[in-house]
KOLMIPA-572541 format. One record per residue (C-alpha): x, y, z; residue in three letters; residue number from 1. Coordinates in steps of 0.1 Angstrom, whole numbers, padded with zeros to 4 digits, always signed. Example, Ala and Ser with C-alpha at 12.3 -4.5 7.8 and 13.67 -1.06 7.14 Angstrom:
2
{c1=+0123, c2=-0045, c3=+0078, type=ALA, seq=1}
{c1=+0137, c2=-0011, c3=+0071, type=SER, seq=2}
END
This chain:
323
{c1=+0112, c2=+0601, c3=+0069, type=MET, seq=1}
{c1=+0120, c2=+0580, c3=+0100, type=LYS, seq=2}
{c1=+0085, c2=+0568, c3=+0102, type=LYS, seq=3}
{c1=+0086, c2=+0558, c3=+0065, type=THR, seq=4}
{c1=+0118, c2=+0538, c3=+0070, type=LEU, seq=5}
{c1=+0102, c2=+0520, c3=+0100, type=ILE, seq=6}
{c1=+0071, c2=+0511, c3=+0079, type=ILE, seq=7}
{c1=+0093, c2=+0500, c3=+0050, type=LEU, seq=8}
{c1=+0114, c2=+0478, c3=+0074, type=SER, seq=9}
{c1=+0083, c2=+0462, c3=+0088, type=LEU, seq=10}
{c1=+0070, c2=+0455, c3=+0053, type=SER, seq=11}
{c1=+0102, c2=+0439, c3=+0043, type=ILE, seq=12}
{c1=+0102, c2=+0418, c3=+0075, type=PHE, seq=13}
{c1=+0066, c2=+0408, c3=+0069, type=THR, seq=14}
{c1=+0073, c2=+0398, c3=+0033, type=LEU, seq=15}
{c1=+0104, c2=+0379, c3=+0043, type=THR, seq=16}
{c1=+0085, c2=+0360, c3=+0070, type=LEU, seq=17}
{c1=+0057, c2=+0353, c3=+0046, type=PHE, seq=18}
{c1=+0082, c2=+0340, c3=+0020, type=SER, seq=19}
{c1=+0098, c2=+0317, c3=+0046, type=GLN, seq=20}
{c1=+0064, c2=+0304, c3=+0056, type=GLN, seq=21}
{c1=+0056, c2=+0296, c3=+0020, type=LYS, seq=22}
{c1=+0089, c2=+0279, c3=+0012, type=LYS, seq=23}
{c1=+0082, c2=+0245, c3=-0001, type=GLU, seq=24}
{c1=+0096, c2=+0213, c3=+0012, type=THR, seq=25}
{c1=+0109, c2=+0190, c3=-0016, type=SER, seq=26}
{c1=+0101, c2=+0153, c3=-0013, type=LEU, seq=27}
{c1=+0104, c2=+0123, c3=-0036, type=ARG, seq=28}
{c1=+0077, c2=+0097, c3=-0033, type=PHE, seq=29}
{c1=+0080, c2=+0061, c3=-0048, type=LEU, seq=30}
{c1=+0050, c2=+0037, c3=-0049, type=PRO, seq=31}
{c1=+0059, c2=+0000, c3=-0047, type=HIS, seq=32}
{c1=+0043, c2=-0009, c3=-0080, type=TRP, seq=33}
{c1=+0033, c2=+0005, c3=-0114, type=ILE, seq=34}
{c1=+0011, c2=+0036, c3=-0115, type=PRO, seq=35}
{c1=-0023, c2=+0019, c3=-0115, type=GLN, seq=36}
{c1=-0055, c2=+0028, c3=-0095, type=ALA, seq=37}
{c1=-0039, c2=+0012, c3=-0065, type=GLN, seq=38}
{c1=-0020, c2=+0046, c3=-0062, type=PHE, seq=39}
{c1=-0047, c2=+0069, c3=-0075, type=ALA, seq=40}
{c1=-0049, c2=+0091, c3=-0045, type=GLY, seq=41}
{c1=-0012, c2=+0101, c3=-0048, type=PHE, seq=42}
{c1=-0016, c2=+0108, c3=-0085, type=ILE, seq=43}
{c1=-0046, c2=+0130, c3=-0077, type=ILE, seq=44}
{c1=-0028, c2=+0148, c3=-0049, type=ALA, seq=45}
{c1=+0000, c2=+0156, c3=-0073, type=TYR, seq=46}
{c1=-0021, c2=+0165, c3=-0104, type=GLU, seq=47}
{c1=-0047, c2=+0186, c3=-0085, type=LYS, seq=48}
{c1=-0021, c2=+0206, c3=-0067, type=GLY, seq=49}
{c1=-0030, c2=+0193, c3=-0032, type=ILE, seq=50}
{c1=+0006, c2=+0187, c3=-0023, type=TYR, seq=51}
{c1=+0014, c2=+0223, c3=-0033, type=LYS, seq=52}
{c1=-0014, c2=+0235, c3=-0012, type=LYS, seq=53}
{c1=+0003, c2=+0220, c3=+0018, type=TYR, seq=54}
{c1=+0037, c2=+0235, c3=+0009, type=GLY, seq=55}
{c1=+0052, c2=+0204, c3=-0006, type=LEU, seq=56}
{c1=+0071, c2=+0201, c3=-0038, type=ASN, seq=57}
{c1=+0066, c2=+0164, c3=-0045, type=VAL, seq=58}
{c1=+0084, c2=+0144, c3=-0072, type=GLU, seq=59}
{c1=+0062, c2=+0114, c3=-0080, type=LEU, seq=60}
{c1=+0085, c2=+0086, c3=-0090, type=LEU, seq=61}
{c1=+0075, c2=+0057, c3=-0111, type=THR, seq=62}
{c1=+0075, c2=+0023, c3=-0094, type=GLY, seq=63}
{c1=+0076, c2=-0011, c3=-0109, type=GLY, seq=64}
{c1=+0089, c2=-0047, c3=-0107, type=PRO, seq=65}
{c1=+0126, c2=-0037, c3=-0110, type=ASN, seq=66}
{c1=+0124, c2=-0008, c3=-0085, type=ARG, seq=67}
{c1=+0120, c2=-0018, c3=-0049, type=SER, seq=68}
{c1=+0105, c2=+0011, c3=-0030, type=SER, seq=69}
{c1=+0120, c2=+0000, c3=+0004, type=LEU, seq=70}
{c1=+0155, c2=-0005, c3=-0011, type=ASP, seq=71}
{c1=+0153, c2=+0030, c3=-0026, type=TRP, seq=72}
{c1=+0142, c2=+0044, c3=+0008, type=LEU, seq=73}
{c1=+0171, c2=+0026, c3=+0026, type=ALA, seq=74}
{c1=+0195, c2=+0040, c3=-0001, type=GLU, seq=75}
{c1=+0180, c2=+0075, c3=+0003, type=LYS, seq=76}
{c1=+0170, c2=+0077, c3=-0033, type=LYS, seq=77}
{c1=+0135, c2=+0087, c3=-0021, type=THR, seq=78}
{c1=+0123, c2=+0104, c3=+0011, type=GLU, seq=79}
{c1=+0089, c2=+0087, c3=+0012, type=ILE, seq=80}
{c1=+0077, c2=+0054, c3=-0002, type=CYS, seq=81}
{c1=+0047, c2=+0031, c3=-0002, type=ALA, seq=82}
{c1=+0051, c2=-0005, c3=+0009, type=ALA, seq=83}
{c1=+0034, c2=-0035, c3=+0025, type=TRP, seq=84}
{c1=+0036, c2=-0037, c3=+0063, type=LEU, seq=85}
{c1=+0051, c2=-0072, c3=+0062, type=SER, seq=86}
{c1=+0078, c2=-0061, c3=+0038, type=SER, seq=87}
{c1=+0086, c2=-0030, c3=+0059, type=ALA, seq=88}
{c1=+0089, c2=-0051, c3=+0090, type=LEU, seq=89}
{c1=+0115, c2=-0074, c3=+0074, type=GLN, seq=90}
{c1=+0136, c2=-0044, c3=+0062, type=VAL, seq=91}
{c1=+0133, c2=-0028, c3=+0097, type=ARG, seq=92}
{c1=+0145, c2=-0062, c3=+0111, type=ASP, seq=93}
{c1=+0177, c2=-0057, c3=+0091, type=LYS, seq=94}
{c1=+0183, c2=-0025, c3=+0111, type=ASN, seq=95}
{c1=+0171, c2=+0000, c3=+0085, type=VAL, seq=96}
{c1=+0154, c2=+0025, c3=+0108, type=LYS, seq=97}
{c1=+0122, c2=+0031, c3=+0088, type=LEU, seq=98}
{c1=+0088, c2=+0039, c3=+0103, type=ILE, seq=99}
{c1=+0052, c2=+0038, c3=+0092, type=ASN, seq=100}
{c1=+0035, c2=+0072, c3=+0091, type=ILE, seq=101}
{c1=+0002, c2=+0061, c3=+0077, type=ALA, seq=102}
{c1=-0016, c2=+0027, c3=+0071, type=GLN, seq=103}
{c1=-0038, c2=+0029, c3=+0040, type=LEU, seq=104}
{c1=-0050, c2=-0007, c3=+0033, type=ILE, seq=105}
{c1=-0065, c2=-0021, c3=+0065, type=GLN, seq=106}
{c1=-0076, c2=-0055, c3=+0052, type=LYS, seq=107}
{c1=-0055, c2=-0080, c3=+0034, type=SER, seq=108}
{c1=-0064, c2=-0080, c3=-0003, type=ALA, seq=109}
{c1=-0043, c2=-0112, c3=-0009, type=LEU, seq=110}
{c1=-0066, c2=-0142, c3=-0013, type=MET, seq=111}
{c1=-0066, c2=-0179, c3=-0024, type=LEU, seq=112}
{c1=-0091, c2=-0188, c3=-0051, type=VAL, seq=113}
{c1=-0101, c2=-0224, c3=-0057, type=ALA, seq=114}
{c1=-0123, c2=-0242, c3=-0082, type=LYS, seq=115}
{c1=-0154, c2=-0258, c3=-0066, type=LYS, seq=116}
{c1=-0154, c2=-0282, c3=-0094, type=GLY, seq=117}
{c1=-0122, c2=-0297, c3=-0080, type=ARG, seq=118}
{c1=-0141, c2=-0305, c3=-0048, type=GLY, seq=119}
{c1=-0128, c2=-0275, c3=-0028, type=ILE, seq=120}
{c1=-0154, c2=-0259, c3=-0006, type=ASN, seq=121}
{c1=-0137, c2=-0257, c3=+0028, type=THR, seq=122}
{c1=-0102, c2=-0251, c3=+0042, type=ILE, seq=123}
{c1=-0096, c2=-0288, c3=+0048, type=ASN, seq=124}
{c1=-0104, c2=-0295, c3=+0011, type=ASP, seq=125}
{c1=-0071, c2=-0278, c3=+0002, type=LEU, seq=126}
{c1=-0052, c2=-0308, c3=+0016, type=ASN, seq=127}
{c1=-0032, c2=-0325, c3=-0013, type=GLY, seq=128}
{c1=-0043, c2=-0299, c3=-0038, type=LYS, seq=129}
{c1=-0020, c2=-0281, c3=-0063, type=LYS, seq=130}
{c1=-0016, c2=-0244, c3=-0052, type=VAL, seq=131}
{c1=+0000, c2=-0216, c3=-0072, type=ALA, seq=132}
{c1=+0016, c2=-0190, c3=-0051, type=MET, seq=133}
{c1=+0038, c2=-0160, c3=-0056, type=TRP, seq=134}
{c1=+0071, c2=-0161, c3=-0037, type=GLN, seq=135}
{c1=+0086, c2=-0140, c3=-0009, type=LYS, seq=136}
{c1=+0061, c2=-0118, c3=+0011, type=ASP, seq=137}
{c1=+0031, c2=-0132, c3=-0009, type=PHE, seq=138}
{c1=+0039, c2=-0167, c3=+0004, type=LYS, seq=139}
{c1=+0039, c2=-0159, c3=+0042, type=ILE, seq=140}
{c1=+0001, c2=-0159, c3=+0047, type=GLN, seq=141}
{c1=-0006, c2=-0191, c3=+0027, type=PRO, seq=142}
{c1=+0022, c2=-0210, c3=+0044, type=ASP, seq=143}
{c1=+0009, c2=-0198, c3=+0078, type=ALA, seq=144}
{c1=-0027, c2=-0208, c3=+0068, type=LEU, seq=145}
{c1=-0016, c2=-0243, c3=+0058, type=PHE, seq=146}
{c1=+0005, c2=-0248, c3=+0089, type=LYS, seq=147}
{c1=-0022, c2=-0236, c3=+0112, type=LYS, seq=148}
{c1=-0047, c2=-0260, c3=+0098, type=ASN, seq=149}
{c1=-0024, c2=-0290, c3=+0093, type=GLY, seq=150}
{c1=-0027, c2=-0289, c3=+0055, type=ILE, seq=151}
{c1=-0002, c2=-0303, c3=+0030, type=ASP, seq=152}
{c1=-0004, c2=-0288, c3=-0005, type=VAL, seq=153}
{c1=+0016, c2=-0292, c3=-0037, type=ILE, seq=154}
{c1=+0031, c2=-0258, c3=-0043, type=PRO, seq=155}
{c1=+0036, c2=-0243, c3=-0077, type=TYR, seq=156}
{c1=+0054, c2=-0210, c3=-0085, type=PRO, seq=157}
{c1=+0030, c2=-0184, c3=-0098, type=LEU, seq=158}
{c1=+0042, c2=-0159, c3=-0125, type=SER, seq=159}
{c1=+0026, c2=-0126, c3=-0135, type=GLU, seq=160}
{c1=-0003, c2=-0143, c3=-0152, type=THR, seq=161}
{c1=-0029, c2=-0168, c3=-0141, type=GLN, seq=162}
{c1=-0024, c2=-0192, c3=-0170, type=ASP, seq=163}
{c1=-0016, c2=-0223, c3=-0149, type=ILE, seq=164}
{c1=-0050, c2=-0218, c3=-0131, type=PHE, seq=165}
{c1=-0069, c2=-0211, c3=-0162, type=ILE, seq=166}
{c1=-0054, c2=-0241, c3=-0180, type=ARG, seq=167}
{c1=-0062, c2=-0264, c3=-0150, type=ASP, seq=168}
{c1=-0026, c2=-0271, c3=-0141, type=VAL, seq=169}
{c1=-0034, c2=-0261, c3=-0105, type=VAL, seq=170}
{c1=-0065, c2=-0263, c3=-0084, type=ASP, seq=171}
{c1=-0059, c2=-0231, c3=-0063, type=VAL, seq=172}
{c1=-0042, c2=-0198, c3=-0071, type=THR, seq=173}
{c1=-0032, c2=-0166, c3=-0053, type=SER, seq=174}
{c1=-0048, c2=-0134, c3=-0063, type=VAL, seq=175}
{c1=-0052, c2=-0098, c3=-0052, type=MET, seq=176}
{c1=-0088, c2=-0088, c3=-0047, type=LEU, seq=177}
{c1=-0084, c2=-0055, c3=-0066, type=TYR, seq=178}
{c1=-0064, c2=-0071, c3=-0095, type=ASN, seq=179}
{c1=-0061, c2=-0107, c3=-0105, type=GLU, seq=180}
{c1=-0095, c2=-0118, c3=-0090, type=TYR, seq=181}
{c1=-0112, c2=-0093, c3=-0113, type=HIS, seq=182}
{c1=-0092, c2=-0106, c3=-0142, type=LEU, seq=183}
{c1=-0103, c2=-0142, c3=-0135, type=LEU, seq=184}
{c1=-0140, c2=-0130, c3=-0135, type=ILE, seq=185}
{c1=-0134, c2=-0113, c3=-0168, type=ASN, seq=186}
{c1=-0119, c2=-0145, c3=-0182, type=CYS, seq=187}
{c1=-0154, c2=-0161, c3=-0177, type=GLY, seq=188}
{c1=-0152, c2=-0176, c3=-0142, type=TYR, seq=189}
{c1=-0185, c2=-0173, c3=-0124, type=ASP, seq=190}
{c1=-0182, c2=-0162, c3=-0088, type=LYS, seq=191}
{c1=-0204, c2=-0191, c3=-0078, type=GLY, seq=192}
{c1=-0179, c2=-0215, c3=-0092, type=ASP, seq=193}
{c1=-0151, c2=-0203, c3=-0071, type=LEU, seq=194}
{c1=-0143, c2=-0208, c3=-0034, type=THR, seq=195}
{c1=-0126, c2=-0177, c3=-0018, type=ILE, seq=196}
{c1=-0102, c2=-0180, c3=+0011, type=PHE, seq=197}
{c1=-0098, c2=-0145, c3=+0027, type=ASN, seq=198}
{c1=-0068, c2=-0145, c3=+0051, type=PHE, seq=199}
{c1=-0086, c2=-0120, c3=+0073, type=GLN, seq=200}
{c1=-0112, c2=-0147, c3=+0080, type=ASP, seq=201}
{c1=-0085, c2=-0170, c3=+0095, type=TYR, seq=202}
{c1=-0068, c2=-0145, c3=+0118, type=ASP, seq=203}
{c1=-0041, c2=-0138, c3=+0092, type=LEU, seq=204}
{c1=-0050, c2=-0103, c3=+0083, type=ASN, seq=205}
{c1=-0020, c2=-0084, c3=+0070, type=PHE, seq=206}
{c1=-0026, c2=-0047, c3=+0065, type=PRO, seq=207}
{c1=-0009, c2=-0039, c3=+0032, type=GLU, seq=208}
{c1=-0001, c2=-0006, c3=+0016, type=ASP, seq=209}
{c1=+0013, c2=+0020, c3=+0040, type=GLY, seq=210}
{c1=+0035, c2=+0051, c3=+0038, type=ILE, seq=211}
{c1=+0071, c2=+0049, c3=+0051, type=TYR, seq=212}
{c1=+0100, c2=+0072, c3=+0058, type=VAL, seq=213}
{c1=+0133, c2=+0068, c3=+0075, type=LEU, seq=214}
{c1=+0132, c2=+0077, c3=+0112, type=GLU, seq=215}
{c1=+0159, c2=+0103, c3=+0110, type=ASP, seq=216}
{c1=+0141, c2=+0121, c3=+0082, type=PHE, seq=217}
{c1=+0109, c2=+0121, c3=+0101, type=TYR, seq=218}
{c1=+0125, c2=+0136, c3=+0132, type=ASN, seq=219}
{c1=+0139, c2=+0164, c3=+0111, type=LYS, seq=220}
{c1=+0108, c2=+0169, c3=+0090, type=ASN, seq=221}
{c1=+0078, c2=+0159, c3=+0111, type=LYS, seq=222}
{c1=+0055, c2=+0186, c3=+0099, type=GLN, seq=223}
{c1=+0063, c2=+0179, c3=+0062, type=ALA, seq=224}
{c1=+0057, c2=+0141, c3=+0068, type=CYS, seq=225}
{c1=+0023, c2=+0148, c3=+0084, type=GLN, seq=226}
{c1=+0014, c2=+0173, c3=+0056, type=ASP, seq=227}
{c1=+0023, c2=+0146, c3=+0030, type=PHE, seq=228}
{c1=-0001, c2=+0121, c3=+0047, type=VAL, seq=229}
{c1=-0028, c2=+0147, c3=+0051, type=THR, seq=230}
{c1=-0025, c2=+0158, c3=+0014, type=ALA, seq=231}
{c1=-0024, c2=+0122, c3=+0002, type=SER, seq=232}
{c1=-0056, c2=+0113, c3=+0021, type=LEU, seq=233}
{c1=-0072, c2=+0144, c3=+0007, type=GLU, seq=234}
{c1=-0062, c2=+0131, c3=-0028, type=GLY, seq=235}
{c1=-0077, c2=+0097, c3=-0021, type=TRP, seq=236}
{c1=-0110, c2=+0112, c3=-0009, type=GLU, seq=237}
{c1=-0111, c2=+0132, c3=-0042, type=TYR, seq=238}
{c1=-0102, c2=+0101, c3=-0062, type=ALA, seq=239}
{c1=-0130, c2=+0080, c3=-0047, type=PHE, seq=240}
{c1=-0156, c2=+0108, c3=-0053, type=ASN, seq=241}
{c1=-0145, c2=+0116, c3=-0089, type=HIS, seq=242}
{c1=-0140, c2=+0083, c3=-0106, type=GLU, seq=243}
{c1=-0141, c2=+0094, c3=-0142, type=GLU, seq=244}
{c1=-0115, c2=+0122, c3=-0137, type=GLU, seq=245}
{c1=-0093, c2=+0099, c3=-0117, type=THR, seq=246}
{c1=-0094, c2=+0071, c3=-0142, type=LEU, seq=247}
{c1=-0083, c2=+0095, c3=-0170, type=LYS, seq=248}
{c1=-0053, c2=+0105, c3=-0149, type=LEU, seq=249}
{c1=-0044, c2=+0069, c3=-0140, type=VAL, seq=250}
{c1=-0046, c2=+0060, c3=-0177, type=LYS, seq=251}
{c1=-0023, c2=+0089, c3=-0185, type=LYS, seq=252}
{c1=+0003, c2=+0076, c3=-0160, type=TYR, seq=253}
{c1=+0000, c2=+0040, c3=-0172, type=LEU, seq=254}
{c1=+0004, c2=+0050, c3=-0208, type=THR, seq=255}
{c1=+0034, c2=+0071, c3=-0199, type=LYS, seq=256}
{c1=+0050, c2=+0041, c3=-0181, type=ALA, seq=257}
{c1=+0042, c2=+0020, c3=-0212, type=LYS, seq=258}
{c1=+0016, c2=-0003, c3=-0195, type=TYR, seq=259}
{c1=-0018, c2=-0012, c3=-0209, type=ALA, seq=260}
{c1=-0047, c2=+0007, c3=-0194, type=ALA, seq=261}
{c1=-0080, c2=-0012, c3=-0191, type=ASN, seq=262}
{c1=-0105, c2=+0014, c3=-0178, type=GLU, seq=263}
{c1=-0130, c2=-0011, c3=-0164, type=MET, seq=264}
{c1=-0103, c2=-0030, c3=-0146, type=HIS, seq=265}
{c1=-0089, c2=+0002, c3=-0132, type=GLN, seq=266}
{c1=-0124, c2=+0012, c3=-0120, type=LEU, seq=267}
{c1=-0128, c2=-0021, c3=-0102, type=TRP, seq=268}
{c1=-0094, c2=-0015, c3=-0086, type=MET, seq=269}
{c1=-0103, c2=+0020, c3=-0075, type=LEU, seq=270}
{c1=-0136, c2=+0009, c3=-0059, type=ARG, seq=271}
{c1=-0119, c2=-0020, c3=-0041, type=GLN, seq=272}
{c1=-0093, c2=+0003, c3=-0027, type=MET, seq=273}
{c1=-0121, c2=+0024, c3=-0012, type=LYS, seq=274}
{c1=-0134, c2=-0007, c3=+0006, type=ILE, seq=275}
{c1=-0099, c2=-0018, c3=+0018, type=LEU, seq=276}
{c1=-0092, c2=+0017, c3=+0031, type=PHE, seq=277}
{c1=-0121, c2=+0017, c3=+0055, type=GLN, seq=278}
{c1=-0113, c2=+0018, c3=+0092, type=PRO, seq=279}
{c1=-0133, c2=-0001, c3=+0118, type=SER, seq=280}
{c1=-0140, c2=-0001, c3=+0155, type=GLY, seq=281}
{c1=-0134, c2=+0036, c3=+0162, type=GLY, seq=282}
{c1=-0102, c2=+0036, c3=+0141, type=GLN, seq=283}
{c1=-0094, c2=+0067, c3=+0121, type=LYS, seq=284}
{c1=-0086, c2=+0066, c3=+0084, type=ILE, seq=285}
{c1=-0049, c2=+0061, c3=+0078, type=GLY, seq=286}
{c1=-0043, c2=+0047, c3=+0113, type=GLU, seq=287}
{c1=-0025, c2=+0014, c3=+0120, type=LEU, seq=288}
{c1=-0042, c2=-0007, c3=+0146, type=ARG, seq=289}
{c1=-0019, c2=-0021, c3=+0173, type=GLU, seq=290}
{c1=-0036, c2=-0055, c3=+0174, type=ASN, seq=291}
{c1=-0032, c2=-0059, c3=+0136, type=ASP, seq=292}
{c1=+0005, c2=-0049, c3=+0139, type=TYR, seq=293}
{c1=+0012, c2=-0073, c3=+0168, type=ASP, seq=294}
{c1=-0004, c2=-0102, c3=+0148, type=ASN, seq=295}
{c1=+0018, c2=-0095, c3=+0118, type=VAL, seq=296}
{c1=+0049, c2=-0094, c3=+0139, type=VAL, seq=297}
{c1=+0039, c2=-0126, c3=+0156, type=LYS, seq=298}
{c1=+0034, c2=-0145, c3=+0123, type=ILE, seq=299}
{c1=+0066, c2=-0131, c3=+0108, type=LEU, seq=300}
{c1=+0086, c2=-0143, c3=+0139, type=LYS, seq=301}
{c1=+0069, c2=-0177, c3=+0138, type=GLU, seq=302}
{c1=+0078, c2=-0181, c3=+0102, type=SER, seq=303}
{c1=+0114, c2=-0169, c3=+0108, type=SER, seq=304}
{c1=+0110, c2=-0139, c3=+0085, type=ASN, seq=305}
{c1=+0121, c2=-0116, c3=+0113, type=ILE, seq=306}
{c1=+0141, c2=-0121, c3=+0144, type=LYS, seq=307}
{c1=+0134, c2=-0090, c3=+0164, type=GLN, seq=308}
{c1=+0102, c2=-0080, c3=+0182, type=SER, seq=309}
{c1=+0099, c2=-0043, c3=+0171, type=ILE, seq=310}
{c1=+0076, c2=-0024, c3=+0194, type=SER, seq=311}
{c1=+0045, c2=-0007, c3=+0180, type=PHE, seq=312}
{c1=+0056, c2=+0026, c3=+0196, type=LYS, seq=313}
{c1=+0090, c2=+0024, c3=+0179, type=ASP, seq=314}
{c1=+0076, c2=+0015, c3=+0145, type=PHE, seq=315}
{c1=+0045, c2=+0037, c3=+0140, type=TYR, seq=316}
{c1=+0039, c2=+0075, c3=+0141, type=ARG, seq=317}
{c1=+0003, c2=+0086, c3=+0138, type=SER, seq=318}
{c1=-0008, c2=+0115, c3=+0117, type=LEU, seq=319}
{c1=-0030, c2=+0124, c3=+0147, type=TYR, seq=320}
{c1=+0001, c2=+0130, c3=+0169, type=ASP, seq=321}
{c1=+0010, c2=+0167, c3=+0175, type=SER, seq=322}
{c1=+0039, c2=+0179, c3=+0153, type=PRO, seq=323}
END
C-alpha cells in the first residue's frame, strides 16, 4: 500500500511538472500595417500552429493606418509589435524603453523612382525636379540624400496613391520595392523607362521591419520572446517555400480586414520580402548588424530626429544570446 502511494505521488508530481512545462505564454502581436504578404510569416506561424508548438498562445492583432504599433506597445496594448528601426529609435529617444529582438528586413525597400523621359539618369539630375514624398519617417532618407549631394528639389506631399506621378504632376516619386514599385509596373511603366535610386547604394541603408518589445517585458519573459522570434522565423521559412498556401491565407486576412487582395501583387510582395530578409557577410537571419544600426543613429541625429545616442548593446537583444 505504501509503495502504491509513493508511485501515485510520483505520478501526480510528474503530471504536474509536465503541465507546468506545457503551460502556454499568452502574447499579443501587432504588425505595423495591414495584413498583407509583408507579414506572411507571422500569419503562417499562427495558422500552422507553430507558435503553439513553442508554447505560445499568440493573439494576432490587425494593424493599419489608424493603429500605431509602437504607440500600442508603449501603452501596453500589445506585448510584441513589428516596426521600422528608424521609427523605433525615435520612440526610444522619448524614453520609451523598447528593444529590438529581431531584425527582419535588412535592406531598405524605400526607393525613389524617376522618369528617364524627364532627363533623370543620375543623382545630380534630381536638382530642381518635383519630387513626391511621404512624410515623417519616409522623408528622412530622401532629405539626407539631397543634403548629402547638394541637391535642391521641389517637394510634393504623396498620398496613398501614385496618381501625381502617373499624371506627370511630379518627376520623381517615393515607392516601396515590394509594393508601389510593382503597382507602377502594372500601370504600364517599362522598367527601362525608369531610373531607380536605392538608398542602400548611397550609404543610407535603413533596415526596416523588426520585432520589438518593452525592455521590462523582455527581462521577465526572455525565453518567450526568443521562442516568438524562433517560431516567427520558422513561419517565414514555410511561407517562402509554400507560396500558394501562403497567398490563400494572406487573402483570407486581407478580406477579413476589408482590403482588396490582388494575388499577383501579393506574390510579388512575398518574393521581394524573401530577398530583403537575406543576411550578408556572415550575418545570421534575423540579426541586426551593428554598423547598419550605427549608421541609422548617425543620420537620425544629424537630421534632428533623435537627440540621444542609444548604444547598440542597450537597444538590441539577439535571438542567438542564451536565455
